[in-house]
NUROTI-581876 format. One record per residue: residue number from 1; residue in one letter; x, y, z of N, C-alpha, C, O in turn. Coordinates in steps of 0.2 Angstrom, whole numbers, plus 2048, in hexadecimal, padded with zeros to 3 digits. Atoms other than C-alpha are relative to their C-alpha. Example, Ala and Ser with C-alpha at 12.3 -4.5 7.8 and 13.67 -1.06 7.14 Angstrom:
BEGIN
SITE   resi   resn   n_px   n_py   n_pz   ca_px   ca_py   ca_pz   c_px   c_py   c_pz   o_px   o_py   o_pz
SITE      1      a    804    7FA    800     83E     7EA     827    804    806    800    809    805    803
SITE      2      s    7FC    7FA    7FF     844     7FB     824    7FC    805    803    7FF    80B    804
***
This chain:
BEGIN
SITE   resi   resn   n_px   n_py   n_pz   ca_px   ca_py   ca_pz   c_px   c_py   c_pz   o_px   o_py   o_pz
SITE      1      m    802    7F7    7FF     803     801     800    803    805    801    807    806    806
SITE      2      r    7FA    7F8    800     808     813     7FB    7FD    803    804    7F7    804    802
SITE      3      v    802    7FC    7FA     804     81C     80A    803    807    801    808    807    804
SITE      4      a    7FF    7FB    7FF     806     830     809    7FF    803    806    7FA    802    809
SITE      5      i    7FF    7FD    7FA     80A     83A     819    801    806    800    806    808    7FD
SITE      6      a    7FE    7F7    800     808     84E     81A    801    801    809    7FE    7FF    80E
SITE      7      g    7FF    7FD    7FA     80E     854     829    808    7F9    805    807    7F3    806
SITE      8      a    7FA    804    7FE     822     84D     831    802    801    807    808    802    808
SITE      9      g    800    7FF    7FA     81D     850     843    7FF    7F8    803    7FD    7F3    800
SITE     10      n    7FE    807    7FB     81F     842     852    7F9    7FC    7FC    7FA    7F6    7FB
SITE     11      v    802    804    801     80F     83D     84C    7FF    7FD    7FA    7FC    7F8    7FA
SITE     12      g    7FE    802    805     812     83D     83A    804    7F9    7FE    803    7F4    7FB
SITE     13      t    7F9    804    802     823     835     83A    800    7F9    804    804    7F5    802
SITE     14      y    802    806    7FB     81C     827     847    7FC    7FB    7FA    7FE    7F5    7F7
SITE     15      i    804    806    806     810     821     83A    802    7FF    7FA    801    7FA    7F7
SITE     16      a    7FB    805    806     81C     822     82D    803    7FA    802    800    7F5    7FF
SITE     17      a    7FC    805    7FC     828     817     837    7FD    7FB    7FF    7FF    7F6    7FB
SITE     18      d    802    806    7FE     81C     80C     83C    7FD    7FC    7F9    7FE    7F6    7F9
SITE     19      l    802    802    808     813     809     829    805    7FC    7FD    805    7F6    7FC
SITE     20      k    7FB    805    804     823     805     822    803    7FB    803    806    7F7    800
SITE     21      a    7FE    808    7FC     828     7F9     831    7FC    7FC    7FC    800    7F8    7F9
SITE     22      a    807    803    802     815     7F1     828    802    7FC    7FA    7FF    7F7    7F7
SITE     23      g    800    801    806     81D     7F1     819    7FF    803    7FA    801    802    7F4
SITE     24      h    802    7FB    803     815     7FF     813    804    805    7FB    809    808    7FE
SITE     25      e    7FD    7F9    802     81C     80D     804    7FE    805    803    7F8    805    804
SITE     26      v    7FF    7FA    7FA     81E     81C     80D    803    806    7FD    809    807    7FD
SITE     27      l    7FE    7FB    801     81E     82D     808    7FF    805    806    7FA    805    809
SITE     28      l    801    7F9    7FA     821     83D     815    801    806    7FE    806    809    7FC
SITE     29      i    7FE    7F8    802     81D     84F     810    800    805    803    7FB    808    805
SITE     30      e    7FF    7F9    7F9     823     85C     81A    804    807    7FC    809    807    7F9
SITE     31      q    7FE    7FA    802     826     86E     817    804    804    802    805    809    7FF
SITE     32      d    7F8    7FF    7FE     836     871     821    803    7FF    7FF    801    7FA    7FD
SITE     33      p    7F8    801    805     845     86F     81B    803    7FF    807    808    7FB    807
SITE     34      d    7FB    803    7FA     84C     86E     82E    7FE    7FA    803    802    7F6    805
SITE     35      v    804    807    7FE     83F     860     833    802    7FB    7FB    803    7F5    7FC
SITE     36      v    7FE    807    807     844     856     823    809    7FF    802    80B    7F9    803
SITE     37      a    7F8    800    800     857     85A     826    801    7FD    808    807    7FC    809
SITE     38      r    7FF    803    7F8     854     854     839    7FE    7F8    801    7FF    7F4    805
SITE     39      t    805    806    7FC     848     845     838    802    7FD    7FA    804    7F7    7FB
SITE     40      g    800    805    806     84B     83E     825    803    7FC    802    801    7F7    803
SITE     41      p    7FB    806    7FE     85A     834     82B    7FF    7FA    802    802    7F5    801
SITE     42      t    801    801    7FC     851     82E     838    7FA    7FA    7FE    7F9    7F4    801
SITE     43      v    807    804    801     840     827     82F    7FF    7FE    7F8    7FD    802    7F4
SITE     44      d    7FD    804    806     845     81B     821    7F8    800    7FA    7F6    7FB    7F8
SITE     45      v    803    801    804     838     820     814    801    809    7FA    804    80E    7FC
SITE     46      r    7FF    7FD    803     836     82A     805    7FD    809    801    7F7    809    802
SITE     47      w    801    7FB    7FC     835     83D     80B    800    806    7F8    804    805    7F3
SITE     48      y    802    7FC    804     82E     84C     7FF    800    806    807    7FE    806    80C
SITE     49      e    801    7FA    7FE     832     85E     804    7FC    807    7FD    7FF    80A    7F9
SITE     50      g    804    7FD    804     825     869     7FF    7F9    801    806    7F7    7FE    80B
SITE     51      d    807    7FF    800     813     871     803    7FC    7FB    801    7FB    7FB    7FB
SITE     52      a    805    804    802     808     864     805    7F8    803    801    7F3    7FF    800
SITE     53      c    805    7FD    802     7FA     870     805    7FF    805    7F8    7FC    80A    7F8
SITE     54      e    7FF    7FD    807     7FF     875     7F1    801    7FA    7FC    804    7F5    7FD
SITE     55      v    7FF    803    805     7FB     86E     7E4    806    7FB    7FB    806    7F6    7F9
SITE     56      t    7FA    802    805     80A     86E     7D9    806    7FB    806    80A    7F6    804
SITE     57      s    7FB    806    7FB     814     865     7EA    7FC    7F8    800    7FF    7F3    800
SITE     58      l    802    804    800     808     859     7E9    800    7FC    7FC    801    7F6    7FD
SITE     59      h    7FF    803    808     809     855     7D8    80A    7FE    7FE    80C    7F9    7FB
SITE     60      e    7F6    802    802     81F     854     7D8    801    7FB    807    805    7F6    807
SITE     61      a    7FD    808    7FC     81D     848     7E9    7FC    7F9    7FE    7FC    7F4    801
SITE     62      g    806    809    802     810     83B     7DF    7FB    800    803    7F9    7FA    803
SITE     63      l    805    802    7FB     802     83D     7EA    7F7    7FB    7FB    7F2    7F8    7FD
SITE     64      a    805    805    802     7F8     835     7DC    801    7F9    800    7FC    7F6    7FE
SITE     65      d    7FF    808    801     800     823     7DE    7FE    7FF    807    7FD    7F9    809
SITE     66      a    802    803    7FA     7FB     823     7EF    7F8    7FE    803    7F3    801    803
SITE     67      d    807    801    7FD     7ED     81A     7F7    7FD    800    805    7F8    7FE    807
SITE     68      v    802    7FE    7FB     7EC     820     805    803    808    802    808    809    7FE
SITE     69      v    7FF    7F9    7FE     7EF     833     80D    7FD    802    807    7F8    803    809
SITE     70      v    801    800    7F8     7F2     836     81E    802    808    801    807    80B    7FF
SITE     71      a    800    7F7    7FF     7EE     84B     823    804    7FF    806    800    800    80A
SITE     72      a    7FC    800    7F9     7FB     84A     832    804    806    804    808    805    808
SITE     73      t    7FD    7FA    7FF     800     85C     835    7FD    803    805    7F7    802    805
SITE     74      g    801    7FE    7FA     7FE     865     845    7FC    807    7FE    7FC    80B    803
SITE     75      d    805    7FE    802     7F1     870     83C    7FC    800    7FF    7FC    7FF    7F9
SITE     76      d    806    804    803     7E0     86D     839    7FD    803    7F8    7FB    800    7F4
SITE     77      e    801    7FD    806     7DD     87A     82B    805    7FC    7FB    803    7FB    7F5
SITE     78      d    7FE    804    806     7EB     871     823    7FF    7F8    7FD    800    7F5    7F8
SITE     79      n    803    807    7FF     7E6     861     825    7FA    7FF    7FD    7FA    7FA    7F9
SITE     80      l    805    7FF    806     7D6     865     81D    800    801    7FB    7FC    7FD    7F7
SITE     81      v    7FF    802    806     7DC     86A     80D    805    7FE    7FE    807    801    7FA
SITE     82      v    7FD    807    800     7E8     85C     80E    7FA    7FD    7FE    7F8    7FD    7F8
SITE     83      s    807    802    804     7DA     853     80C    7FC    800    7FB    7FB    7FB    7F8
SITE     84      l    804    7FF    805     7D0     85B     802    804    800    7F8    801    7FD    7F3
SITE     85      l    7FC    7FE    805     7DE     85F     7F4    800    7F6    7FD    7FE    7F3    7F7
SITE     86      a    7FF    808    802     7E2     849     7F5    7F9    7FD    7FF    7FA    7F7    7FE
SITE     87      k    806    802    803     7CE     846     7F2    7FE    800    7FA    7FB    7FC    7F6
SITE     88      q    804    7F9    807     7C9     854     7E5    806    7FF    7FB    804    7FE    7F5
SITE     89      e    7FA    7FF    805     7DA     855     7DC    803    7FB    7FF    806    7FC    7F9
SITE     90      f    7FC    806    801     7E3     843     7DD    7FA    7F8    803    7FC    7F3    805
SITE     91      a    806    807    801     7D1     836     7DF    805    7FD    805    807    7F7    803
SITE     92      v    7FC    804    7FA     7DD     830     7F0    7F9    7FC    802    7F4    7FE    805
SITE     93      p    804    805    7FD     7D3     820     7F4    7FE    801    807    7F8    802    809
SITE     94      r    801    800    7F9     7D5     822     806    802    806    805    808    805    807
SITE     95      v    7FC    7FC    7FE     7D6     832     810    800    800    808    7FB    800    80B
SITE     96      v    801    800    7F8     7DA     832     824    803    806    802    808    806    800
SITE     97      a    7FA    7FB    7FD     7DE     844     82D    800    7FE    807    800    7F8    80A
SITE     98      r    7FD    800    7F9     7E2     848     83E    7FB    805    804    7FB    80A    801
SITE     99      v    804    7F8    7FD     7D8     855     848    804    800    807    805    7FC    80A
SITE    100      n    7FC    7FE    7FC     7E2     85E     853    7FB    804    805    7FC    803    80B
SITE    101      h    804    7FF    7F9     7D5     866     85C    7F9    7FF    7FF    7F6    801    7F9
SITE    102      p    808    802    800     7C2     860     861    7FD    805    7FC    7FA    804    7F7
SITE    103      k    808    7FB    805     7B8     86F     85B    801    801    7FA    7FF    806    7F7
SITE    104      n    7FF    801    808     7BE     86B     84A    7FE    7FB    7FD    7FE    7FA    7F7
SITE    105      q    7FF    80A    803     7B9     859     84A    7F9    802    7F9    7F9    800    7F3
SITE    106      w    807    800    806     7A7     85F     840    803    802    7F8    800    800    7F3
SITE    107      l    7FE    7FF    808     7B2     865     831    803    7FC    7FD    804    7FD    7F7
SITE    108      f    7FB    806    803     7BB     855     82E    7FA    7FD    7FC    7F8    7F9    800
SITE    109      t    806    802    803     7AD     84F     822    803    7FC    7F9    808    7FB    7F8
SITE    110      e    801    804    808     7AA     846     811    801    807    7FB    805    807    7F6
SITE    111      a    800    7FA    803     7A9     859     80B    808    803    800    80A    808    7FC
SITE    112      w    7FA    7FD    801     7BB     85C     810    805    7FB    7FB    80A    7FC    7F9
SITE    113      g    7FA    807    801     7C3     84B     809    801    7FB    804    805    7F6    803
SITE    114      v    800    803    7FA     7C1     844     818    7FB    7F8    800    7F5    7F8    800
SITE    115      d    802    807    801     7BF     830     818    800    7FC    808    7FC    7F8    80A
SITE    116      v    801    802    7FA     7C3     82E     82B    804    806    805    809    808    803
SITE    117      s    7FD    7FA    7FC     7C9     83B     83A    801    7FD    805    7FE    7F8    808
SITE    118      v    7FE    802    7FA     7D2     839     848    803    804    806    809    806    807
SITE    119      s    7FE    7FA    7F9     7D1     843     857    802    7FD    806    7FE    7F9    808
SITE    120      t    7FD    803    7FD     7DD     83D     865    7FC    803    805    7FB    7FE    808
SITE    121      p    802    800    7FA     7D2     846     874    7FA    7FD    800    7F6    7FB    805
SITE    122      h    807    803    7FE     7C2     83F     86F    802    7F9    801    7FF    7F5    804
SITE    123      l    7FE    808    801     7CB     82E     86C    800    7FE    806    7FC    7FA    808
SITE    124      l    7FE    801    7FA     7D2     82F     87C    7F6    7FF    804    7F3    7FA    806
SITE    125      t    807    801    7FA     7C0     834     885    7FD    7FA    7FD    7FA    7F6    800
SITE    126      a    805    808    803     7B8     825     879    802    7FB    806    7FF    7F8    80A
SITE    127      l    7FC    805    7FC     7C7     81B     883    7FE    7FE    806    7FD    7F9    809
SITE    128      v    801    7FF    7F9     7C3     821     893    7F7    7FC    802    7F5    7F9    807
SITE    129      e    80A    805    7FF     7AD     81C     890    800    7F9    7FF    7FB    7F5    800
SITE    130      e    7FF    806    803     7B3     80E     889    7FF    7FC    807    7FA    7F9    809
SITE    131      a    7FE    801    7FC     7BA     808     898    7FB    7FF    806    7FA    7FA    80A
SITE    132      v    802    7FE    7FB     7B1     810     8A4    7F7    7FB    7FF    7F4    7F7    802
SITE    133      s    805    7FE    7FF     79F     810     89E    7FD    7F5    7FC    800    7F2    7F8
SITE    134      v    803    806    800     790     7FF     89E    7F9    803    7FD    7F5    807    800
SITE    135      g    808    7FD    800     780     802     896    7FF    806    7FE    7FA    809    7FF
SITE    136      s    7FF    7FA    802     785     811     88D    804    7FD    7F9    806    7F8    7F8
SITE    137      l    7FD    802    805     78A     813     87A    806    804    7FF    805    80A    7FF
SITE    138      v    7F9    7FD    800     79D     818     878    802    801    7F7    803    7FB    7F4
SITE    139      r    7FD    7FF    807     7A2     821     864    808    800    802    80B    803    806
SITE    140      l    7F8    803    7FE     7B4     819     864    802    805    7F8    804    80A    7F9
SITE    141      l    7FE    7FC    806     7B7     81F     850    7FB    801    7FA    7F7    7FD    7F6
SITE    142      q    802    7FD    806     7B0     829     843    803    800    7F9    808    803    7F7
SITE    143      f    7FE    804    805     7B1     822     833    7FC    808    7F9    7FC    80E    7FB
SITE    144      q    803    7FA    805     7A9     82E     822    7F8    7FE    800    7F5    803    800
SITE    145      d    808    801    7FF     798     827     823    7FF    7FD    806    800    7F7    805
SITE    146      a    801    809    7F9     796     81B     834    807    802    804    80C    805    802
SITE    147      q    7FA    800    7FC     7A1     81B     842    7FE    7F9    804    7F9    7F6    803
SITE    148      l    7FF    804    7FE     7A6     80E     84E    800    802    807    803    806    80A
SITE    149      v    800    800    7F7     79E     80B     861    800    7FD    802    802    7F8    7FF
SITE    150      e    7FD    806    7FD     79F     801     86C    7FA    801    807    7F7    806    80A
SITE    151      v    805    802    7F9     792     7FA     87A    800    7F9    805    7FE    7F4    803
SITE    152      t    7FF    803    7F9     795     7F2     88B    7F9    7FC    803    7F6    7FE    808
SITE    153      l    808    805    7FE     784     7E6     88D    7FF    800    809    802    7FD    80D
SITE    154      d    800    803    7F7     77E     7E8     8A0    7F9    7FB    7FF    7F6    7FA    7F9
SITE    155      e    805    804    7FF     771     7DC     8A6    7FA    800    7FD    7F7    7FB    7FA
SITE    156      a    808    800    802     762     7E4     8A1    7FF    803    7F9    7FA    804    7F7
SITE    157      s    7FE    801    808     768     7E6     88F    7F9    7FD    7FD    7F6    7FA    801
SITE    158      p    805    800    803     759     7E3     884    802    7FB    7FB    7FD    7F7    7F8
SITE    159      a    7FA    805    806     768     7D8     878    803    7FC    805    806    7F7    802
SITE    160      a    7FC    806    7FE     76E     7CD     886    7FC    7F8    7FF    7F7    7F9    801
SITE    161      d    801    805    7FF     76A     7BA     883    7FA    803    7F9    7F4    801    7FA
SITE    162      l    801    801    804     764     7BE     872    805    800    7FA    80B    802    7FB
SITE    163      a    7FA    805    806     76D     7B7     860    800    808    7FC    7FC    80C    7FE
SITE    164      i    7FE    7FA    803     774     7C7     855    7F9    800    7FB    7F5    805    7FA
SITE    165      s    807    801    806     767     7C0     847    7F7    805    804    7F4    809    800
SITE    166      d    805    7FE    7FE     759     7C6     854    7FF    807    803    7FB    809    807
SITE    167      l    7FF    7FA    7FD     75D     7D6     858    7FD    807    7FD    7FC    80D    800
SITE    168      q    802    7FD    807     756     7DF     848    803    806    803    800    80A    807
SITE    169      l    7FD    7FB    7FF     762     7EC     849    7FE    801    7FA    7FB    7FD    7F7
SITE    170      p    800    7FD    806     761     7F8     839    805    7FD    7FB    80B    7FC    7FB
SITE    171      r    7FB    800    806     767     7F6     829    806    7FF    7FE    80A    7FB    7FA
SITE    172      d    7F6    7FD    801     777     800     82A    801    800    807    801    805    80A
SITE    173      a    7FC    802    7F9     77C     7FB     839    804    7F7    800    801    7F2    7FE
SITE    174      t    7FE    805    7FE     785     7ED     83D    806    7FE    805    80A    802    806
SITE    175      v    7FF    804    7FB     78D     7E1     84A    805    7FE    800    805    7F8    800
SITE    176      v    7F8    803    805     7A1     7E1     845    803    7FC    806    807    7F7    804
SITE    177      a    7FA    805    7FD     7A9     7D8     856    7FB    800    806    7F8    805    808
SITE    178      v    801    800    7F6     7A3     7D3     869    807    7FD    801    80A    7F9    7FE
SITE    179      v    7FB    803    7FB     7B1     7D2     876    7FD    7FD    805    7F8    7FF    807
SITE    180      r    804    801    7FC     7AB     7C7     882    808    7FB    805    80B    7F6    804
SITE    181      e    7FD    803    7FD     7B6     7C3     891    808    800    7FD    80B    7FA    7FE
SITE    182      r    7FA    7FE    803     7C8     7CA     887    800    7FA    7FC    805    7F8    7FC
SITE    183      h    801    803    808     7C4     7BF     877    7FB    802    7FC    7F6    802    7FE
SITE    184      v    802    7FE    806     7BE     7C4     867    7FC    7FE    7FE    7FF    7FA    7FB
SITE    185      i    806    804    802     7AE     7BD     862    7FF    802    7F8    7FD    808    7F8
SITE    186      v    801    7FE    807     7AC     7BF     84E    7F8    7FF    7FE    7F6    7F9    7FC
SITE    187      p    808    801    801     799     7C1     84D    7FC    7FB    7FA    7FE    7FA    7F4
SITE    188      r    802    802    808     78E     7B8     842    7F7    7FF    804    7F6    800    80A
SITE    189      g    807    800    7FE     77A     7B6     842    7FF    7FD    806    7FC    800    80B
SITE    190      d    802    806    7F6     778     7A8     853    804    802    804    806    800    80A
SITE    191      t    7FB    7FE    7F7     783     7B2     85D    7FE    804    805    7FD    80A    805
SITE    192      v    804    7FE    7F9     77C     7B3     86D    804    806    802    80A    807    801
SITE    193      l    7FC    7FB    7FB     781     7C2     877    7FE    800    807    7FA    7FD    809
SITE    194      q    7FF    802    7F7     784     7C4     88A    7FF    806    802    7FF    80A    7FE
SITE    195      a    7FC    7FD    7FD     785     7CE     897    806    803    801    80A    7FF    803
SITE    196      g    7F8    800    7FF     795     7D8     898    803    7FF    7FB    809    801    7FB
SITE    197      d    7FD    800    806     798     7D4     884    800    80A    800    7FC    80F    801
SITE    198      e    7FF    7FB    805     7A0     7E3     87B    7FE    7FF    7FD    7FF    7F9    7FC
SITE    199      v    801    800    805     798     7E6     86E    803    805    7FB    803    80B    7FE
SITE    200      l    7FC    7FC    806     7A1     7F0     85E    7FB    800    7FC    7F8    7FA    7FB
SITE    201      a    804    801    805     795     7F5     851    800    807    7FB    801    80C    7FD
SITE    202      l    800    7FC    804     796     7FF     841    7F9    804    7FF    7F5    800    7FB
SITE    203      v    807    7FB    802     786     80D     840    804    807    7FD    80A    809    7FD
SITE    204      t    802    7FA    804     782     81C     835    7FB    806    806    7F8    804    80C
SITE    205      p    802    7FB    7FB     77B     82C     83E    7FA    7FF    800    7F6    800    805
SITE    206      e    80A    803    801     768     825     838    801    7FA    805    7FC    7F8    807
SITE    207      s    806    806    7FE     769     815     842    806    7FF    806    808    7FA    808
SITE    208      e    7FF    800    7FB     773     81B     852    7FE    7FE    806    800    7FA    80A
SITE    209      d    804    801    7FB     765     81C     85C    7FC    7FA    800    7FB    7F8    806
SITE    210      p    800    806    801     75E     80D     858    803    7F9    800    800    7F4    802
SITE    211      v    7FD    804    7FD     76B     803     859    801    7FF    80A    800    7FB    80D
SITE    212      k    7FF    800    7F9     76E     80B     86B    7F7    7FE    802    7F7    7FC    808
SITE    213      a    807    803    7FE     75B     806     86E    800    7F9    800    7FC    7F8    805
SITE    214      v    7FF    806    7FF     75F     7F4     86B    803    7FD    802    802    7F8    805
SITE    215      l    7FB    802    7FC     76E     7F3     872    7FE    800    808    800    7FC    80C
SITE    216      i    801    7FD    7F9     768     7FD     882    7FA    7FF    804    7FA    7FE    80A
SITE    217      g    807    7FE    800     756     7FF     882    7FF    807    800    7F9    809    802
SITE    218      q    803    7F8    800     755     811     881    805    804    7FA    80B    803    7FA
SITE    219      a    7FE    7FD    806     75A     81D     872    803    806    805    803    80B    801
SITE    220      s    7FF    7FB    7FF     760     82B     87D    806    802    7FE    809    7FD    7FF
SITE    221      s    7F8    7FC    801     772     835     879    803    7FB    807    800    7FA    80C
SITE    222      s    7FD    801    7FC     77E     82E     883    806    804    802    809    802    807
***
C-alpha cells in the first residue's frame, strides 16, 4: 500500500515509521527544511520537501499514486486543505485526517474530503467512558458515513439472552464484534448475547437511536 503523510511532526513520523515497518511504501511531505534535515536520516521513508497545501507540490511529490493520504499536521486548517486536495484533485481512495482541536471536529467531513477523522481528546474520552460505562452507548471512532460504537450490556438489557438475528437491528447498522471475558467473538446470526458482553457495532447517524434502544432499552442520548 502506498501511503502519503503530510506533516513530519511527532505524529507524522511515528505513523510513517510504523507503516514502513509493516511493509508499506511511505511518503512524508514536510515544508520545513530544518525538520527534513533533522528528522530525515532517522525515518527511512521517501521524503518530499514542500507545502502539502499547494497543488504543485503534491503533483511533484506524486500524490496521484497514493492509496491513502494522512493529513497529520499540527494545524487543522492545513489538514482540511490537504484532505480536500487529496480527494478532489488526486482522487485518493482513502483520506485520514488528524483533528487537533475538538471544536473543529464538525468540519472534518466528506465535504472536505475526509473519510476518517481522528481526534485524540475525543478518543481518550471515549476510551475512559468505555472502561467505566455499563448500559450506555460510547462512540469510539467516526468514519465518513458511520461510526463505531460500543455498549457493555447490563443485566436489564433487552438484548441479553437473545441471538443477534433476533435483535431487529436497523438495516444500516451491524454488530461487528462481541468481547466476552477478554475473548473476541466474531458475531453470527445465532450468536447469543449475554449480560456483560461488550458489543461493538457500526451505525449511521439515523440508526444510532434505534440501536441504542435495542441494546440498552431506551433511545435517549448517552
